[in-house]
C-alpha positions as CSV (number, residue, x, y, z in Angstrom):
1,X,57.1,164.8,114.0
2,X,59.1,164.8,110.8
3,X,62.8,165.1,110.1
4,X,65.6,164.1,112.3
5,X,65.0,165.5,115.8
6,X,66.3,164.7,119.3
7,X,63.2,162.7,120.1
8,X,63.7,160.2,117.4
9,X,65.4,157.7,119.4
10,X,63.3,158.4,122.6
11,X,61.8,155.2,124.4
12,X,59.3,155.0,127.1
13,X,60.7,156.4,130.3
14,X,62.5,159.3,128.5
15,X,61.5,162.8,128.8
16,X,62.9,164.6,125.6
17,X,62.1,168.4,125.2
18,X,61.5,170.1,121.9
19,X,61.8,173.9,121.2
20,X,58.9,175.2,119.2
21,X,58.1,178.7,118.0
22,X,54.7,179.1,119.6
23,X,51.6,180.8,118.4
24,X,51.9,183.7,120.9
25,X,55.6,184.1,119.8
26,X,54.6,184.7,116.2
27,X,51.7,187.1,117.0
28,X,54.2,189.3,118.7
29,X,56.8,189.2,116.0
30,X,56.2,192.5,114.3
31,X,58.2,191.6,111.2
32,X,55.6,188.9,110.1
33,X,53.1,189.7,107.5
34,X,49.4,189.5,108.2
35,X,49.0,186.0,106.3
36,X,51.2,184.4,109.1
37,X,48.8,185.1,111.9
38,X,45.7,184.3,109.5
39,X,47.4,180.9,108.5
40,X,48.3,180.2,112.1
41,X,44.7,180.7,113.4
42,X,43.4,178.6,110.6
43,X,45.8,175.6,110.5
44,X,47.7,175.9,113.8
45,X,51.0,175.9,111.8
46,X,52.9,178.4,109.7
47,X,56.0,178.2,107.8
48,X,57.5,181.6,106.9
49,X,60.4,180.2,104.8
50,X,64.2,179.9,105.4
51,X,66.0,181.1,108.3
52,X,68.6,183.4,106.5
53,X,70.8,184.0,109.6
54,X,71.5,180.0,109.8
55,X,72.5,179.6,106.2
56,X,75.9,177.9,106.1
57,X,75.4,176.0,109.1
58,X,74.5,172.7,107.3
59,X,75.0,171.6,103.7
60,X,71.5,172.5,102.9
61,X,70.8,176.3,103.4
62,X,67.1,175.5,103.4
63,X,67.4,173.1,106.4
64,X,66.4,175.6,109.0
65,X,63.0,177.2,108.7
66,X,60.9,179.7,110.6
67,X,57.8,177.8,111.7
68,X,55.3,178.5,114.1
69,X,53.0,176.1,116.0
70,X,50.0,176.5,118.1
71,X,49.7,174.4,121.4
72,X,46.7,172.8,119.8
73,X,48.7,171.7,116.6
74,X,51.4,170.4,118.7
75,X,48.9,168.4,120.8
76,X,47.3,166.9,117.6
77,X,50.1,166.1,115.6
78,X,53.1,165.6,117.9
79,X,50.5,163.9,120.3
80,X,50.2,160.9,117.8
81,X,53.6,159.6,118.8
82,X,54.2,161.5,122.0
83,X,52.3,162.4,125.2
84,X,52.7,166.3,125.5
85,X,53.4,166.7,129.3
86,X,53.7,170.4,129.4
87,X,54.4,173.5,127.4
88,X,56.3,176.3,128.9
89,X,55.4,179.5,126.7
90,X,58.3,181.7,125.4
91,X,60.8,179.7,127.8
92,X,63.6,179.5,125.3
93,X,65.1,183.2,125.0
94,X,61.5,184.4,125.3
95,X,61.1,183.2,121.5
96,X,60.4,179.6,121.5
97,X,58.0,177.4,123.7
98,X,59.6,174.6,125.4
99,X,57.5,171.3,125.0
100,X,58.1,168.3,127.2
101,X,57.3,165.0,125.6
102,X,57.4,161.2,126.5
103,X,57.1,158.6,123.9
104,X,53.7,156.7,123.6
105,X,54.1,153.2,124.5
């Protein structure tokens, strides 16, 4: 995982969670252009740009981005540092998956 996130200080025995916009979520998002689905299917990850509704929340207006991840991408990339215990699809406001992680020893 990159950037500062709530799992950065996790140690074995912790069970951090991370919200992630899952693949199914993006496919139901009617405002996404067709390239988003194509990119997600091909790479497992799609960044659709800056989240404009969160501008001004931090000193960097480009800090929050709209990114979508497939469960396979999460297992492959986040799984390098964390054991992915479970993913609850569309759990967070029916918009984001909730991913349960534990640090690898």
